[in-house]
N, C-alpha and C positions, 0 to 999 in steps of 0.2 A: 650438399650438406644440409642436414636438418636444422631448421631455425626455430625450434619449438620454444614457446614462452618459458621463461625460467631457466635459461641457460646463460653461461657467460664464457667469455674468451679470456684466457690468461696466458702470458708468454712463458710461464713456468721457469723464469729466470734465464732461459736460453733462447727466447725468441721463436721457439718451435710452435707453441700454441697448443691448448687443449681445451676440451669442453667439460664442464663439471656442473653439478647442481647449483643453481643460484642461491637457494636457501642455505645449503651447507657452506658454500664459499663465503657468503656474507657474514655468517656466524664466526668464521675463522679470521676475518679481516682485522688488521690493526685499526685502532680508533681513528687514525689520521689517513687511512687509505682512501685514495680518490677513486670514485666509481662513476663510470659513464654508462648510460643506457642508449643503445643504438637500435633504431627500427630498421631492419634489413629484410628486403624481399629477395635479395641475391647477395649472399655472403662474398662471392668472388668479386663482385663489382666494387666492393668497399675494402678489398684486401689491403691496399696501401694505407688507407686511413686507419684500419685496425692495427696494422703493423706499427704505425707511428704511435698510437695510444699505448700499445703494449710495451714498446721500448721506453716509454716514459713512466713505466711501472703503474699504469692505471689498470684497475680491474674493469672489464668490459662485459656488461650483460646485454643480451640482445633478444629482441622479440620480432615476430614476423609482421606485426601490424600495429596501428595506433591504438586499437582497443586493448590489445595485450599490454602495451606500454602504460596505458592509464591504470590498468589493474595493478601492475607492479608499483607504480607511483603511489597508489593508495596504501601499499604496504610499507613504504619507506622512501626517504629522499634520495636523490642522485645529485652528484656534483655537476653533471653535464648530461643533456639529452640531445641526441642528434637524430633527425628524422630521415626517412628513406628518400632517395632521389626519385623513386617512381611514384610517390604520392603527390597530389596537387598541393600548391601553396594554401589554398582555401581549406583543405582537409587538415593540414598541419597547424594552421592558425586556429582552427576550431579546437584541435587538441590542446594547443597552448592555453586557450581560454579556460578549458576544463582543468588543466594542471594548475593554473593560477588559483583556482578556488580551493585546491588541496595544499599546494606548496607554493606560497606566494612569491618566493624569491628564486624559483628554479631558473637555471640558465638553459635556454634552448637554442640550438643552431638549426635553422630550417634549410634542408637540402631538397630541391624540387626540380622537376623537369617541366613543370606547368605553372607559370606565374605571369602576372601583369604588373605594371607600375602600381595599380590600385592594391594589389596583394602586398607589395613592399610597404606601402603606407599603412595597411592594416597590421603588418608585422611590427612596424615601429610603434604603433599605438598600443599593441599588446606587450611591448617590451621584450620582443625576441632578442636574444643576445646577438645573433647575426643571421644573415640570409644569403644563400647561394643558389642560383639557378644554373642548370647545365647549359653549355659546358662551362665549368668554372676552373680556376687555377687551384691545384692541390697545394701549392706553396702558400697562396692566400688563405686557404682554409686552415692549413697547418698553423699559420701565424695567429689566426683568431682562436684556435683551440689552445695555443700556448698562452694567449692572453687570459682565457678562461681558467687555465690550470694555475697560472702564477698569481692571478689577482687576489686581493684580500677579500674579506667578507663582502659579498656582492652588493654593490650600489650601482644602479644602472648607468647614471651619468648622462642619459639622453632623454629629454622631455619634449614631446610634441606639443606645440602651441596651437597649431591648426594645420589641417592637411587635406588636400585633394590630390589626385594623380597629377594635376597641372600646377599646383601651388602648395608647397610644403614649407612650414615655418617651425623651427625647433631651436632648443638651446642645448649645448653640449659642454661637459666639464672640460677644464683646461688641463688635460693630460694626454700623453701620446697614445695610450691604449684606447681611450675613448675616441680619439681622432681616427684611428685605424678602423674602428667599428663604424663610425659615421661614414667614412669613405666607402666601405663595402656596401652599406645601404644605398648610398647615392649612386654608386656604380650600377647597382641593380635597377635603380629608379630612372636613370637618364635614358630617355627613349629617343635615341638617335642612331644613325648608321655608325658602324663600328669605329671608323676613323675619327669622326667628329666626337663620338662618345669618349674615346680615349683622350683626345685633346682637352675636352672640357674637364674630364675627371682629373687629369694631371695638373691643369692650371688651378682647379679648385683645391686640390691637395696642397699645393704650394702656398696658397693664400690661407688655408685653414691652419697649416703648421706655423706660418708666420704669426697668425693671430694668437695661437696658443703659446708660442714661444716668446714673442716680444710683447704682445698685449697682455696676455694672461700670466706670463712668467712661470708657466708650468704649475700654477697654484690650483690644486683641485677644488678649492673653495670658490674659484672664479669660473664664469661660464662665457662662452662665445654664443652669439646669436647667428643663426644660419637660415637662409631661405633659398628655395629653388623654384623657378617659374618656367614652365614649358608652354610657350605660345606657339602659334602655327608656324612661324618662320624665325623663331628666336628662342634661345635658352638663356636665362639669366640666373646667376648665383650671387648671393650677397653674404658677406661675412662681416660681422661687427664684433670687435673685441672690447674688453673692459679697460684697456689701457688709456694712456694720456695722448696717444696718437703721435704722429711724426710728420715731417715735411719731406717729400721725395727729393727735393733739392739738397737736403742735408744728410741723406743716406750715403755717406762716403764709403761705408763698408759693403755697399751693394753695387753690383755691376750695372744696375740701371742708371747710376749717377756718373758713370765713367764718361769723360769727354771722348769725342771721336778719335782724337789723336793719341789717346792713352787708354786702350781698352782693358788694361789689367790694373789700373790705378787702385781699385778697391782692395786688391790682394795685399798691397802694402799697408793700408789702414787696418785690415783684419789681422795681419801679422803683428803690427804694433800694439793692437788692442788685445792680443792673446786669443783671437777668435780662430776657429778652425777654417780650413779652406772652404769656399762656397760663396754664397751671396748672389747666386744667379736666379733665385726664385721668381722675383718680380719680372726680370728681363725675359725669362723663359715663358712666363705666363702671358706677357704681352705678345709673344709670337704665336701662342697657341689659341688665343681667343681674339675676337675682333675689337672689343672694347675692354679696357681695364681702367675703371674710374674710381678715384678715391674721394671721400668727402673732405671738407675743409680741415677738419681736425686730424685726419689721417688714421682714424681707427675704424673706418668702415670702407669696404671696397665692393664694387660691382664688377662681375665678369659677364660679358655679353658675347654670345656666339650666334651669328646669323646663319640660318639654314636655307640654302638656296632651294628654290622650288624645282623639283625634279619632274620632267615630263615622262610620258609613258615610254617603257623600254622599246627600243627598236627591234624589229623582227630580224632574225638572223638571215 
């Protein structure tokens, strides 16, 4: 299928899809119509993503390369920009820098098959909305697109304090959508074998959500501090929330405080307090990482995962 600049994809109200002139279609759009710009080198490879956007009643314009995308952005703003999987992260970040000079608050999701942890850091610095390297989860990408679609007038919510591929420090707004975006960046940044990577990511997610929920009270005017350190044989994540802290021995609503002879005691406290079922986050994290260390106040936690040194692979 031809992907010439200045075309768009529209579901036509029945999901079938058609191609029309971009200039004609945008003149006919309602003022509140959401418009996404996709850089596609292979339309078939992104068919599921296009179908999702179409069913959400987004207009989709597409171009074959980054240069064509920049030309269209000169003509007018887009609610969301999604890059092609086949382009490198460096090329997409370079595009994002140019877009920022024209449309300062554009939301861009970078899709790439060629990236490094340093590229993820650069994308964070340039305020990319999100970052996915192949192979990625379509469900995770769909969730981030949903956040972009439903969010209010864009305010990034993530600020980099300092960053290298081995040590990243940032602050993030205390809301769930920002937490999901932070988690996707960290998932891309964690340079570990897949099993260890998933364990660190899950433990970090639990601690970040605890910080935003209990320390930040889901108050978007409050921020959590986050750091990630990748040493030769260790990964360390730190989360500090703006709350008053707590004592682990007094967390009766959490499974981590249950005595050995009553492993479900916390469920009774949660029910009496009107809390939903749960309370396993800290206990789960303790089993996923090697060290889970709280400060005296209880509003700052360190997660440490030791990475065993792996010898050379044995010959078959």
